[in-house]
N, C-alpha and C positions, 0 to 999 in steps of 0.2 A: 432831060431828067437830075443830067448837071445843076440845074438850075435852082429847078426843083431842091439838089441836097445842101447847092452853099446855100439858098433861104433857110430847108432849116438849119441848119450848120449856126445860122447866123442869128436867128432867133432861140439855140438854143443856150449860144456866148451870148448874148445880153441879156437870156433867164439868166443864167446865171452867176454875170455881172450885176445884176440887178439882189438881185437875194442874198452875194457878201456887201452892201452896204451895211449890212449892221449885223454885230458880231459879239454874241456871251463870250463875255472876262470875267477874268478871277473867283463866279459864281460857286460856289457849290454846291452839285448837285444832286449829292448822296447823302441824304441825311438819316445818320442813325438815334432814335428814340428812344422810348417810353411806351407804353403802354400809356392810357389814363393821364396823358399830358395833353399840351397841344405845344408844335416846334416853327420855326421859322425861317422864313431862309433868305436872302436877298439878291437880287436879280441882278446883274449891272450889264446892259447893254451899252457898246457903243458905235455909232455913226462913223462906220470909214470909206463911206464915199466925199464927195468935195461939193455935197446941197445939204439944203439945212431938213430933218425927214420932222415927220409929223409926228408921233410916236399912237397905236390903236395897238389895244392884247386885249385876249378871248381865251376863258379854257377854250380847250380842243376837245381835252380825250382826259381820263380818269380811271384807272383800276384803281379803290377803293373799297377797303367795308361796306358794309350796314352801319354800325356802329360809326365807323370815320364820318367828320366834316374838310370839306379844302375850298381853300378862299384868297382870292389873288390882293394886296394889300399895294395902295398908291400913295404914296409921303407918306407911308402912318394911316394909311384911311381905307379901308376893309369893308365898307361898304357898300361900294361901286361892283356890281355883277360883269358890267363890261363898258369898256370907257366911251366906247362910240358912244353910244346911252347917252352920257354924262355930259356938262359941261367943262370937267374935265383937261387940257390944253399942255399935251410936253414940246414943247421944239428944239430939234435934240441938232444940234449944230454939227457942222463935218469934224471930225476929229473926237469932239464929244463925248463922255461915257453916261449916264445917267442908272442912278443908281437910290431910286427911288420905290423899283420895283419891290416888293417880298409876297410870297407863299406860304401860307400859314395849311395844320393838318392836324387837325384835332386827331389824338390818332387812336380815340376808342378806345375798346378791353379783350384786342384781341392783337395778338401779335403776329407777324407777317409783315412779307414786303409791298409796298403799293407804291405806286406812283401817277404824278398826273404831267399831262405837256398843255403848256403852252404858245401860242404863236404868236409874237411882237412884230409889228409892220408897222407899213408908210401909209397911212390914215388917206393918202393921197395917189401909192399903187399898192395896191399889197403883193403886187413881181418883190418888190422892197420887206424880206421878210426873215425872219429868220424863226423855227423850234426848236420852245427847251422843255426841256424832258425833265422833275426832277422826284429819283427816287427817296424813297423813308423804305429804310430796314427797321421795321416799330420790336421791338426788345418786350418779353417779358418785367414788369416789373417787380422790387419787391415785395415778399408776399404777403407785407403788412398791411393791417386789414382787410387783405381779401381774408374769407370762410374757406372756400371752392376754388375750382378754376379745371376745368375739363373741355371735349368739344363738345358735349352735351350745355353746359349749364356753367355761368359761373357767376358769384352770389358772396357778396361781399359779409363782413358783422357784422352786426345789428347795432344801430350807434340811435337814441343815444345812450348813453350804458354806465350807470343806472339809466332806467328809463321811468319816467313816472304818467305819461297821457303818452304820450305813438311812443312803436318799437319801428322801426324804417331802416329794411333790405331796398339799398339797388342791387340789381344783376343782369345778367347780359344773359340772355337764350337763344345756344348756338346750333337746337335741334326741335324738333318743335315737337320732331317726330316719334321723339321719348317722353316720358311726359317724369317733371319735377313736380314735388310740394317739396313746405315747412315747416314741420310741427313739431308746433310748443310740447315741452312736460314737464312737469316739477319732481320735483325732485328723487322722489316716488318711482317718477318712470312711468305716471297717470298721465296722458295724453288732455290737454288744455285747448287745446288748441289744431284749429290742421291747416292749412291753405293752400292749392294750388297755383302753383305759378302760370300767369300769362303769357304765353309770344309775343304778346300784343304791349307787352305793358313790360317798363323798365324799372319798377321800380313796388316794393312792398312792402304800405302801408298796414302796423294791427294797433289799434285801438289796447295798450293794456289797463287800461284806468280802474276799469273792473276788478284787474288783479286783484290778489291779495300778496302785500307786500311781502317780494321776500327771494330765493335763491330758485331761475327756471332754466333751462336748457332747450338751444334750439340744436333740432337735425332737417340735414337738407335731407330727401331720400329722387332717388333716381329711382323710376322703374320701382318701385318699393323698393329696393336695398338704399338703409341710412348710409351714407359717406361720410359725414362731417354735424362735428359732436360738439359745440357752442353753452360756454355757462351767458347766463342773461339774468340781472339783476333787477327785479324792481321796485321803486320805492313809493310813495305818497308826499 
């Protein structure tokens, strides 16, 4: 029984020793950003062992919103999804710090907290590894360029404005269980066009080439209740 205990203790100690051969240093692991942007942070990893390590990295967990996209970059190359399947070789000598890893997040259109966890490890011995979790605090951006935002839908202002051929709206549908639509009407209040927003799209393109030149208004309706209105100009 004692023999088994000492063997288990030795195994645990060896595992802890291996896992401590890589360490994250001087890295910003909590990133503050805004919606509608792309943010990145550098991950600095140090070889604290007395032997050379060939590094691997992969994403093992992420808690991000549907409109967000995360990735990691190696020496500013963000195309690689998994270093193990690539031809990239990163050699880290004893005591050396590698600063070529970075993580990026396209923050999407919804504020809130997100996180992504990576595993950095020795390609020759995966017991030599360290997990690094990047936490993101995404805040609401200044409302310029945004007509309306709620827990149902976020809708941009029209562009271009004045419009000549097409009027374009970007949007993010957050609650498909509730209906949202965009109504175009003239200065007299007469409805010119009506468009139901699709939960499966993120852009609405309206052909205005058939509209008479002049001033129009567009109104966002949620559950048949008008929530925001703004002016649009059509020119030829």
